[in-house]
GUBASE-983426 format. One record per residue (C-alpha): x, y, z; residue in three letters. Coordinates in steps of 0.25 Angstrom, whole numbers, plus 5000, padded with zeros to 4 digits. Layout:
XYZALA ...
//
This chain:
498149325034MET 498149205043GLN 499549165047SER 500249135060GLY 501149255058ARG 500949385065THR 500649485054PRO 501749585051GLU 501549735047ARG 502149745032LEU 502349855023THR 502049845008LYS 503549855005ARG 503749735015GLY 502649655008LEU 503349674994VAL 504649624999ALA 504049495005VAL 503249474993SER 504449484984HIS 505149384993ALA 504049284992ILE 503949304977GLU 505449284975ARG 505349154983ALA 504249104974ALA 505149134962LEU 506249044967VAL 506448914960THR 506248804970ALA 505848654970GLU 504848664981ASP 503548634974GLY 502448714968PRO 502348864971LEU 501148944974VAL 501149094975VAL 499949184980LEU 500049334981ALA 499049444984LEU 499449574979PHE 498249664983GLN 498149744970ARG 498649724955LEU 499749824955PRO 500549754966TYR 500449624958PHE 500849684945GLU 502149734952ARG 502449584954GLU 501849524942ARG 503149484936ALA 503549404949VAL 502249334949TYR 502249294935GLU 503649224938ARG 503049164951ILE 501849114942ALA 502849044933GLY 503348964945ARG 502148944954ALA 501048834953ALA 500148954956VAL 500249104958THR 499049184964VAL 499049334964VAL 497849404970GLY 497449554970MET 496349654970VAL 495849714957GLY 496249664943ALA 497049534941THR 498349534934PRO 498349504920ALA 499149394912GLU 499749314924LEU 500449194920PRO 499949054922ALA 499949004936GLY 499649144941ALA 498249174946TYR 497649314949PRO 496649324960VAL 495749454961LEU 495449494975LEU 494249574980ASP 494649714986GLU 493849684998ALA 494449555002GLU 495549535012GLU 496449475002LEU 496449604994ALA 497249665006ARG 498249555006GLU 499649555001TRP 500149415000SER 501149324993VAL 501249174996VAL 502249074990ALA 502048924993LEU 502748794988THR 502748664996PRO 504148705002ARG 504048855003PHE 503148965007GLY 503149115008ALA 502049205013THR 501649355013LEU 500249395018VAL 499949535021ALA 498649615023TYR 498649765019ASP 498349855031ARG 497949975022GLY 499050055029ASP 500450105027VAL 501750135034ALA 502750235030PRO 503550195017ALA 504250245005ALA 502850224997THR 501450215001LEU 501450074995GLU 502650025002ALA 502050065016GLY 500749985015ARG 500549905027LEU 500149755028PHE 500049655039ASP 500549515035GLY 501549405036HIS 502549345028TRP 503449225029GLY 504149105022PHE 503448985028ARG 502848885019ARG 501648845027ASP 501248995029GLU 501249005014ALA 500448885013LEU 499348945022HIS 499349075014GLU 499148995001VAL 497948915007ILE 497349045012ARG 497449124999LEU 497048994991ARG 495748995000GLU 495549144999ARG 495649154984LEU 494849034982ALA 494049034970GLU 494749154964ARG 495849064960LEU 495748974948PRO 495548824951ALA 496948794945VAL 497648894955ALA 496848834967ARG 497248694963ALA 498748734962ARG 498748804975LEU 498048684981ASP 499148584975GLU 500248674981VAL 499548684995VAL 499448534995ALA 500848514992ARG 501348615002VAL 500548545013ARG 501248415010ASP 502548465013ILE 503048525027PRO 503548665027ALA 505048675029GLY 505548685043PRO 506548795040GLY 505548895035GLU 505548975048SER 507048995048ARG 507049045033ALA 505949145036GLU 506649195048ALA 507849225039ALA 506949295029ILE 506349375039ARG 507649425045MET 508149465031LEU 506849535028ALA 506949615041ALA 508349655039ARG 508049695025GLY 506949785030GLU 507849845040ARG 508949875030ALA 507949955021ARG 508250095022ARG 507150175027PRO 506250245016GLU 506650395015PRO 505550485019ALA 504850565008ASP 504850685018ALA 504750695033PRO 503350745031THR 502850645021GLY 502850755010LEU 503050704996LEU 503150774982ASP 502250724971GLU 503250624965PRO 503450574979GLY 501950544981LEU 501950464969ARG 503050374974ARG 502550364987TRP 501050324983THR 501650234972GLY 501050294960VAL 502250254952ASP 502450124959GLY 501550004963VAL 500250034971THR 498849994970ALA 497450054973ALA 496549984984GLY 497649954994THR 497950075003LEU 497050185006PRO 497650325006VAL 497150465010ALA 497450564999VAL 497350705005VAL 497450834997GLY 497650965005VAL 497651105001ARG 498151215010VAL 497751355006ASP 497851495012GLU 496551565012PRO 496351685002ALA 496851815007GLY 497951755016ALA 498951855019PRO 500251865011GLU 501451795016ARG 502651855023PHE 503651805012GLY 503951675006ARG 504551615019ARG 503151635026SER 502451565015ALA 503451445015ALA 503351425030ARG 501851425029GLU 501951325018GLY 502851235026GLN 501951245038ALA 500751195029VAL 501651085024LEU 501951045038GLY 500451045042ALA 500150955030VAL 501250855032THR 501050855047GLY 499850765046VAL 500550655038LEU 500850515044ARG 502150445040PRO 501450375030VAL 500750495023ASP 501250585012ARG 500950725008ALA 501250794994VAL 501250944992ARG 500550964979LEU 500551114979ALA 500951224989ASP 499551214996ASN 499151074992GLU 499550934998PHE 499250794996LEU 499250695008LEU 499350545006ILE 498850475019LEU 498850325018PRO 497950225025ALA 496950335030LEU 495450335030THR 494750465026GLU 494450505040PRO 495850495044GLN 496350575032ALA 495350685035VAL 495950685049ALA 497350705043VAL 496750825035VAL 496150885047GLU 497450875054ARG 498150945042LEU 497051055042ARG 497251075057ALA 498851085055ALA 498651185044VAL 497651265052ALA 498651265063GLY 499751335054LEU 498951465057ALA 499651475070ARG 500951495064GLY 500451565052TYR 499351655057PRO 499051725044PHE 498851595036VAL 497551515037ASP 497751395028PHE 496551325022ALA 496651175020VAL 495751095011HIS 495950945009ALA 495350825001ALA 495650685003LEU 495250544999THR 495650405004VAL 495950304993THR 496550174989ALA 496750224975ARG 498050224968ARG 498550324963PRO 498050414974LEU 496950514969PRO 497850634971VAL 497250714960ALA 495850694965GLN 496250734979VAL 496850864974ARG 495550894966ASP 494750864979ALA 495650964987VAL 495351074976ARG 493851044978TRP 493951054993ALA 494651194992VAL 493651244982ARG 492451194991GLU 493051235004GLY 493051095009VAL 494151075020PRO 494350925018VAL 493650845007ALA 493650695006THR 493350614994PHE 493350474988ALA 494350454977PRO 493350404967GLU 492550534969HIS 493750614965ALA 493950524953ALA 492550554948ALA 492850704948GLY 492150744960THR 493150864962PHE 
//
């Protein structure tokens, strides 16, 4: 991301808002010369959400390029050129939208941090470092950069059209009032961000029910595998066989609340937990490595063990299983199977790769 601007920290929600603004500008009818639009979407599901918009853009632009990892979109209209990105290359982590004519330019270039901020959904909270603006020469710079990076993956006709537009842009000086217009746009964007009502918290502890988990993880929305790693942790808290009888329902209820507090007490603001049964929990911990997730589980086990100080007749047994995955949907069923295996085999904390669970290891 070579640019004179200082990178900003952007959330996915903010990226989408800027992307839509640039796409809207590209769709406006204006007598300002040939238009080119280049967009990197990371993964196919993100493009499919905007497919109709890019079909309209392709009908107006001299050339439209869309890049993503994995399968390329089918049945694009004439003038639209898909580019397949390799998952290991730097462009695969980039979310970019660039629109350029001889008299107009708009740019969004952002690099995925593989991290999250608290947000209404896991997808909305994804974090990027990048920059955006409405300066023609910055858009020209980004078109040239992407033209060079995509190189032979573009067909000859697309490269030729890009080169024609770049040559025309270079012949015309940028408008002197661009900085004024952009300052106004940024002020309006900042006011709009401040005016947004804060997202209601799911619960003070980050505790969700199962429908809430589906909404937060994007199962029923737009999400994609291969972008954000997530630690999925299954936890089971059991009383050992032969535990003494409770002194009434209130005592059992207090102990249950104490266990729930120990489980949710290890969560960060970006984490979520689901109570699947009286003694079974699922933790979703975004952007953690396996050792970091294991450390969270060990803190949870210590917190549950500490309950014996308040409930001296109870010695809870804690078993957990976890995996770190970028798969979507998350492998919840496999994690629950792994927890049952850990209980059966007497393993305090089991770790596994998602593909092993899919192969039926447990």
